[in-house]
N, C-alpha and C positions, 0 to 999 in steps of 0.2 A: 504494500500500500504506500502511496506517496504522502503519507502523513507521519510527522515526526513522533517519536515516543513521548516527548513532553506534551505534545498536542493531544495525543490519545489520553494521557494521564489527566490532563485538565478536563477533557470531556467526561471521563469516567468519574471524576470528582463531582462535577455538576450533577450527573445522574445519581450518584450516591447521596449527595446533599438533598436531592429532590425525593429520595426514598424509592427510586426505581430500580436500583441495583444494590446488592450486598456483596461484600468481599471477604475473603479469608486468606490467611497466609499459607503458602505452600513452598517452604524453603525460602529462597530469595525472591520469590515472586508473589504476586497477589492474584488470586483467581476471582473473577467477577461473574456474577450470575444475576438474572432478573429476580427481583423481589416480588413474588406473587401478590403480596398484600399491597405494595405500592402500585403495581400495574393494575390491580383490581380497583384501587381508589381512583386512578387516572381514568380508567374505563367508565366508572360510575359518573365521574365529573363530566366527561365528554358526552356520555349518553344523556345526562340531564341538560347540558348546554344545548345539544342538538335538538332535543325534544322541545325545549323552550323556544329556540329559534324557529323551528318548523311550525310550532303552534302560533307564534306571532306572525309568521309569514302567511299562514292559512287565514288568520283573522283579518289581515289587511286585504288579502285577495277577496275574501267573502264580503268585505265592505264596499268593494269597488262596484260601481254600477255595471250591470251586464250590458254588453253591446249587442244590439239586435242586427238582423240582416238588412 
């Protein structure tokens, strides 16, 4: 990959701080994996966000006067 190791580390830190990944030591390395609880919380948030957005869009569309032929 054309990405430096420090850049990957910074991205992993952001994901860890957001609660989306967890890490563990394995010798001199850190092994990262998705945190199911964090991903579940993100999924719930996005589901709620999109449901609200789609309901608001539906409400606006339904309030528009219908165009006749």
